[in-house]
Backbone as CSV, one residue per row, in Angstrom:
resi,resn,N_x,N_y,N_z,CA_x,CA_y,CA_z,C_x,C_y,C_z
1,MET,-14.833,46.824,13.677,-14.025,47.720,14.398,-14.748,48.664,14.981
2,SER,-14.807,49.241,16.199,-15.527,50.233,16.643,-14.566,51.500,17.120
3,ASP,-15.019,52.088,17.667,-14.290,53.690,17.572,-13.548,53.412,18.797
4,GLU,-13.371,52.269,19.563,-12.873,52.198,20.914,-11.764,51.302,20.587
5,SER,-12.343,49.992,19.466,-11.431,48.776,19.712,-11.614,48.227,18.601
6,LEU,-10.314,47.360,18.148,-10.651,46.235,17.404,-10.575,44.774,17.747
7,THR,-11.462,44.070,17.005,-11.672,42.726,17.562,-11.021,41.940,16.264
8,ILE,-10.761,40.601,16.484,-10.173,40.116,15.472,-10.445,38.758,15.783
9,ASP,-11.791,38.118,14.607,-12.055,36.882,14.595,-11.181,35.546,14.190
10,LEU,-10.632,34.925,14.769,-9.637,33.738,14.088,-10.721,32.726,13.663
11,VAL,-10.159,31.266,12.508,-10.556,30.698,11.939,-10.973,29.540,12.901
12,ASP,-10.327,29.507,14.408,-10.169,28.107,15.175,-11.498,28.437,15.944
13,GLY,-12.076,29.719,16.254,-13.300,30.171,16.931,-12.588,31.034,18.035
14,CYS,-10.987,31.657,18.100,-11.105,32.225,19.452,-10.652,33.660,18.695
15,SER,-10.992,34.669,19.334,-10.972,35.860,19.199,-10.474,37.073,20.146
16,GLY,-9.853,38.338,19.490,-9.108,38.684,20.311,-9.505,40.327,20.221
17,SER,-9.301,41.205,20.958,-9.858,42.812,20.672,-8.539,43.189,21.261
18,VAL,-7.911,44.397,21.062,-6.844,45.584,21.134,-7.651,46.789,21.274
19,PRO,-7.530,47.906,22.311,-8.133,49.200,22.474,-7.254,50.141,21.201
20,LEU,-7.856,50.510,20.449,-7.633,51.548,19.399,-6.510,52.706,20.004
21,ALA,-6.620,52.832,21.316,-5.736,53.704,21.860,-4.554,53.372,21.809
22,ARG,-3.733,52.113,21.457,-2.226,52.051,20.978,-2.180,51.886,19.898
23,HIS,-2.588,52.360,19.119,-2.963,52.329,17.462,-3.009,53.710,17.052
24,PRO,-2.264,54.876,17.204,-2.778,55.906,17.378,-3.279,56.431,15.509
25,ARG,-2.578,55.780,14.508,-2.824,56.073,12.704,-4.382,55.260,13.258
26,LEU,-5.010,54.243,13.638,-5.776,54.123,13.430,-7.357,54.604,14.096
27,THR,-6.735,55.200,15.322,-7.451,56.095,16.441,-7.751,57.449,15.768
28,HIS,-6.849,57.841,15.076,-7.085,59.255,14.596,-7.487,59.256,13.120
29,ALA,-7.823,57.527,12.851,-8.052,57.896,10.716,-9.776,58.216,10.951
30,MET,-9.876,58.484,9.495,-10.859,58.453,8.605,-11.603,56.869,9.067
31,PRO,-12.930,56.898,9.472,-13.179,55.823,8.849,-13.435,54.824,7.865
32,THR,-13.590,55.851,7.021,-13.449,55.115,5.480,-11.749,54.612,5.278
33,ASP,-10.874,55.288,5.671,-9.624,54.809,5.991,-9.452,53.299,6.389
34,ARG,-10.343,52.923,7.660,-9.977,52.059,8.478,-10.582,50.987,7.709
35,LYS,-11.654,50.792,6.614,-12.208,50.110,6.116,-11.294,49.431,4.758
36,THR,-10.199,50.091,4.673,-9.205,49.422,3.310,-8.024,48.870,4.030
37,TRP,-8.196,47.423,4.236,-7.305,46.958,4.857,-6.808,45.232,4.248
38,LEU,-6.211,44.800,4.109,-5.170,43.665,3.474,-5.205,42.770,4.443
39,GLN,-5.526,41.166,4.190,-4.503,40.148,5.001,-3.047,40.164,4.944
40,ILE,-2.513,39.917,5.859,-0.846,40.270,5.626,-0.887,38.284,5.275
41,GLY,-0.021,37.828,4.640,0.508,36.717,4.604,-0.889,35.337,4.490
42,ARG,-1.175,34.556,5.160,-2.032,33.759,5.329,-2.807,34.302,6.746
43,GLY,-2.740,35.575,7.139,-3.583,35.771,8.136,-2.831,35.944,9.560
44,GLU,-1.350,36.297,9.359,-0.241,36.637,10.327,-0.412,38.260,11.213
45,GLY,-1.416,38.924,9.946,-2.285,40.208,10.561,-2.821,41.260,9.546
46,ILE,-2.545,42.505,10.082,-3.651,43.237,8.925,-2.697,44.326,8.683
47,HIS,-2.720,44.474,7.411,-2.487,45.990,6.656,-3.165,47.298,6.219
48,TRP,-3.268,48.476,6.927,-4.370,49.489,6.642,-3.572,49.946,5.538
49,LEU,-4.045,49.606,4.086,-3.288,50.515,2.856,-2.959,52.038,2.863
50,ASP,-4.066,52.527,3.481,-4.260,54.322,3.236,-3.447,54.741,4.721
51,LEU,-3.200,54.041,5.239,-2.473,54.909,6.650,-1.300,54.032,7.091
52,ASP,-0.879,52.993,6.135,0.763,52.401,6.268,0.835,51.572,7.689
53,GLU,-0.288,51.214,8.073,-0.192,50.573,9.799,-0.439,49.083,9.446
54,ASP,0.396,48.550,10.330,0.245,47.024,10.400,-0.099,46.730,11.884
55,ILE,-0.886,45.319,12.095,-1.058,44.842,13.351,-0.476,43.146,13.319
56,SER,0.216,42.500,13.801,0.210,41.287,13.501,-0.354,40.481,14.556
57,VAL,-0.700,39.463,14.377,-1.186,38.574,15.947,-0.327,37.333,16.203
58,VAL,0.234,37.116,17.582,0.933,35.725,17.779,0.213,34.945,18.139
59,PHE,0.705,33.868,17.586,-0.171,32.798,17.601,0.321,31.615,18.562
60,GLY,-0.410,30.840,19.009,0.012,29.613,19.922,0.574,30.382,21.230
61,VAL,0.058,31.470,21.805,0.475,32.025,23.157,-1.152,32.126,23.814
62,LYS,-0.678,32.444,25.179,-1.888,32.865,26.022,-1.949,33.638,26.754
63,GLU,-2.557,34.483,27.441,-2.407,35.851,28.241,-1.716,35.043,29.617
64,TYR,-0.481,35.520,30.791,-0.131,34.984,31.530,-0.103,36.019,32.850
65,TYR,0.182,37.042,32.476,0.154,38.169,33.152,-0.117,39.620,32.226
66,ARG,-0.821,40.267,32.734,-1.257,42.179,32.492,-1.004,42.670,33.210
67,ASP,-0.713,44.384,33.579,-0.815,45.432,34.537,-1.225,46.006,33.153
68,GLU,-0.740,47.470,34.193,-1.202,49.006,33.214,-0.256,49.222,32.260
69,TYR,0.809,48.871,32.478,2.150,48.641,31.072,2.734,47.610,30.445
70,SER,2.753,46.298,30.666,2.475,45.164,30.305,1.459,44.218,30.147
71,ILE,1.855,43.069,29.396,1.227,42.081,28.790,2.509,40.927,28.963
72,GLN,2.305,39.847,29.257,3.097,38.480,29.406,2.525,37.112,29.100
73,VAL,3.012,36.644,28.219,2.361,35.689,27.503,3.212,34.519,27.768
74,GLN,2.294,33.173,27.779,3.280,32.130,27.462,3.173,31.273,26.517
75,GLY,4.344,30.507,26.075,4.603,30.384,24.471,4.194,28.729,24.650
76,PRO,4.490,28.437,23.616,4.022,27.192,23.214,5.171,26.447,24.226
77,GLY,6.269,26.598,24.773,7.010,25.515,25.647,6.366,25.694,26.890
78,PRO,6.838,24.964,27.860,6.476,25.058,29.232,7.100,26.190,29.795
79,HIS,7.828,26.964,29.964,8.442,27.938,30.721,8.840,29.195,29.420
80,ASP,7.991,29.245,28.474,8.467,30.326,27.506,7.620,31.173,27.762
81,VAL,8.280,32.656,27.889,7.019,33.549,28.598,7.849,34.877,27.988
82,ILE,6.968,35.531,27.150,7.293,36.634,26.482,6.542,37.658,27.175
83,ALA,7.319,38.915,26.908,6.627,40.151,27.797,6.655,41.331,26.924
84,PHE,5.542,41.888,26.627,5.600,43.251,25.838,5.374,44.160,26.603
85,GLU,5.725,45.352,26.508,5.891,46.312,27.742,5.444,47.502,26.898
86,LEU,4.270,48.428,27.344,4.010,49.760,26.988,5.009,50.599,26.984
87,ASP,5.543,51.113,25.877,6.703,52.602,26.039,6.172,53.767,24.828
88,ALA,5.662,54.369,25.841,4.955,55.299,24.858,6.080,55.987,24.076
89,LYS,7.204,56.809,24.116,8.338,56.752,23.100,8.482,56.272,22.313
90,ALA,8.250,55.038,22.295,8.236,53.847,21.153,6.627,54.195,19.882
91,ALA,6.155,54.554,20.686,4.685,53.975,20.009,4.967,54.309,18.441
92,GLY,4.386,53.528,17.815,4.432,54.210,16.529,5.464,53.920,15.549
93,LYS,6.535,53.512,15.874,7.717,53.251,15.561,7.958,51.639,15.169
94,THR,8.990,51.298,14.492,9.539,49.532,14.534,11.050,49.803,15.422
95,VAL,10.929,49.472,16.325,11.974,49.471,17.208,12.507,47.510,17.322
96,GLY,13.798,47.941,17.998,14.640,46.119,18.058,13.838,45.694,19.568
97,ILE,14.512,44.895,19.855,14.461,44.097,21.033,15.218,45.148,22.157
98,SER,14.183,45.603,23.752,14.908,46.017,24.466,15.624,45.184,25.476
99,HIS,14.834,44.221,25.830,15.320,43.264,26.593,15.201,42.066,26.303
100,PHE,16.240,40.977,26.664,15.653,39.828,26.629,16.664,38.981,27.845
101,GLY,15.867,37.909,28.172,16.234,37.038,29.335,15.662,35.972,29.248
102,PHE,16.223,35.119,30.405,16.020,33.688,30.709,15.278,33.734,31.910
103,ARG,14.350,32.876,32.129,13.757,32.299,33.349,14.456,30.954,33.922
104,LEU,15.139,30.930,34.692,15.774,29.428,35.052,14.612,28.713,36.045
105,VAL,14.569,27.338,35.759,13.403,26.521,36.513,14.686,25.724,37.706
106,GLU,15.991,25.899,37.625,17.058,25.328,38.828,18.150,26.119,38.825
107,ALA,18.562,26.530,39.633,19.539,27.655,39.909,20.728,27.408,39.354
108,GLU,20.889,25.776,39.557,22.007,24.782,39.108,22.182,25.002,37.161
109,ASP,21.072,25.387,36.774,21.511,25.426,35.347,22.078,26.438,34.709
110,ILE,22.775,27.251,35.746,23.696,28.145,35.376,25.116,28.160,35.245
111,ASP,25.792,27.956,34.040,26.736,27.406,34.045,28.290,28.544,34.376
């Protein structure tokens, strides 16, 4: 972890990086507090004990589209797309699903 980003190396050789600016508790934390963390479960995420902060890792997806306010990832199915949208009002809070939709391949699939 640097002052700007968190990089996670997975056992399969893949790695991912996220800007700390997306996680205000980590951004404003003391370096000693950032070092006190535990793995969640079998590697599903990281929990910082002194900060009460969690970051989960989404497996089996690849980035499909990204802009300033959102990231879309393609899931394990050939037509599965998950969208993560930046919402400054919800940052740092646990929230529910704000949008759920389907992408149809054929218009005839509508009942």
